[in-house]
C-alpha positions as CSV (number, residue, x, y, z in Angstrom):
1,Q,-32.9,38.0,99.3
2,P,-35.1,37.1,96.4
3,V,-37.5,39.7,95.0
4,E,-40.7,38.9,93.2
5,S,-42.3,41.0,90.5
6,G,-45.1,40.7,87.9
7,G,-48.0,40.2,90.2
8,G,-51.3,42.0,89.8
9,L,-54.8,41.5,88.5
10,A,-55.8,39.0,85.8
11,H,-59.0,37.7,84.4
12,A,-59.9,34.0,84.5
13,G,-58.3,32.4,81.5
14,G,-55.6,35.0,81.3
15,S,-51.9,34.9,81.8
16,R,-49.3,36.5,84.0
17,R,-45.5,36.1,84.3
18,L,-43.9,36.3,87.7
19,S,-40.2,37.0,88.0
20,C,-37.8,36.2,90.8
21,T,-34.5,38.0,90.9
22,A,-31.8,38.4,93.6
23,S,-29.0,40.9,93.6
24,T,-26.8,38.9,96.1
25,L,-27.5,35.3,94.9
26,S,-26.4,33.7,91.7
27,L,-29.8,32.0,91.2
28,Y,-28.5,29.5,88.7
29,L,-26.7,27.7,91.6
30,Y,-29.9,27.5,93.7
31,V,-33.0,25.5,93.8
32,V,-35.8,28.0,93.4
33,G,-39.4,27.5,94.5
34,W,-42.6,29.3,94.0
35,F,-45.1,29.1,96.8
36,R,-48.5,30.7,97.2
37,Q,-50.8,31.4,100.1
38,A,-54.5,31.9,99.4
39,P,-56.6,34.1,101.7
40,G,-57.2,32.1,104.9
41,G,-55.1,29.2,103.6
42,E,-51.7,27.7,104.2
43,R,-48.7,28.3,102.0
44,E,-48.3,25.6,99.4
45,G,-45.6,24.7,96.9
46,V,-46.7,25.6,93.4
47,S,-43.6,24.9,91.4
48,C,-39.9,24.3,91.9
49,I,-36.9,24.2,89.6
50,A,-33.5,22.6,90.4
51,S,-30.3,24.6,89.9
52,S,-28.6,24.7,86.5
53,P,-25.8,22.4,87.7
54,G,-28.6,20.2,89.1
55,G,-30.2,19.8,85.6
56,E,-33.1,22.3,86.1
57,R,-35.6,19.6,86.8
58,T,-39.0,20.9,87.6
59,Y,-41.9,20.0,89.8
60,Y,-45.5,21.3,89.6
61,A,-48.4,20.9,92.0
62,D,-51.3,19.0,90.4
63,S,-53.4,22.1,90.6
64,V,-51.1,24.0,88.2
65,K,-49.7,21.2,86.1
66,G,-50.1,22.0,82.4
67,R,-50.8,25.6,83.1
68,F,-47.7,27.0,84.8
69,T,-44.1,26.8,83.6
70,A,-41.0,27.6,85.7
71,A,-37.8,28.4,83.9
72,R,-34.5,30.2,84.2
73,D,-33.0,33.1,82.4
74,N,-29.5,32.9,83.7
75,A,-28.3,35.8,81.7
76,E,-30.7,37.9,83.8
77,N,-30.2,36.0,87.0
78,E,-33.9,35.3,86.9
79,V,-36.3,32.5,87.6
80,Y,-39.8,33.1,86.2
81,L,-43.1,31.5,86.5
82,Q,-45.3,31.7,83.4
83,M,-48.9,31.3,84.4
84,K,-51.6,30.6,81.8
85,M,-55.3,29.7,81.9
86,L,-55.5,31.4,85.3
87,K,-58.4,30.5,87.6
88,P,-59.8,32.4,90.5
89,D,-58.4,29.6,92.7
90,D,-54.9,30.8,91.7
91,T,-55.5,34.0,93.7
92,G,-53.0,34.5,96.5
93,I,-49.7,35.9,97.6
94,Y,-46.9,34.3,95.6
95,Y,-43.5,33.8,97.2
96,C,-40.1,33.0,95.7
97,A,-37.7,31.0,97.8
98,A,-34.2,29.7,97.2
99,V,-31.9,27.2,98.8
100,A,-28.5,25.8,97.8
101,E,-28.7,22.7,95.6
102,R,-28.9,19.5,97.7
103,M,-29.2,17.1,94.9
104,I,-32.4,15.6,96.3
105,P,-35.5,14.9,94.2
106,I,-37.1,18.2,93.2
107,E,-40.5,17.0,94.3
108,T,-39.1,16.2,97.8
109,Q,-37.5,19.6,98.0
110,C,-40.7,21.4,96.9
111,I,-43.1,19.5,99.1
112,A,-41.1,18.9,102.3
113,G,-37.8,20.7,102.0
114,S,-36.5,23.6,104.0
115,W,-35.7,27.0,102.3
116,I,-33.2,29.6,103.4
117,Y,-34.1,32.7,101.4
118,W,-37.6,34.0,101.0
119,G,-39.0,37.0,99.1
120,Q,-41.5,39.3,100.5
121,G,-44.3,37.9,98.3
122,I,-46.5,39.5,95.6
123,Q,-50.2,39.5,95.2
124,V,-51.9,37.8,92.2
125,T,-55.6,38.2,91.9
126,V,-57.6,36.4,89.3
127,S,-61.2,37.6,88.8
128,S,-63.9,35.4,87.4
């Protein structure tokens, strides 16, 4: 089961780094996705990163492109999401999810794919 950390409060224009770790999964073998759910909204895919054998290709939603970066630290069994230039619209619960590599386009997996393992979610609040 993935576990998220690094959430909290940030000011608009600030930065935060979310981390996803898993004690029972070797994350480098899994596609990992970051999703968020705003208050009253539906869960949306923010960013996904393919497995290391899959080339670590990344996908970003248009709303975060150029501001968020997903990357792996395989030595730490971690996938992190570096968030910069935060906006109040980035507020929500952020979830980390994982699924075994299927070698399908990362955009397809992120937008429409199914996920097996989900974290509990962590709150990120961006104040204006």
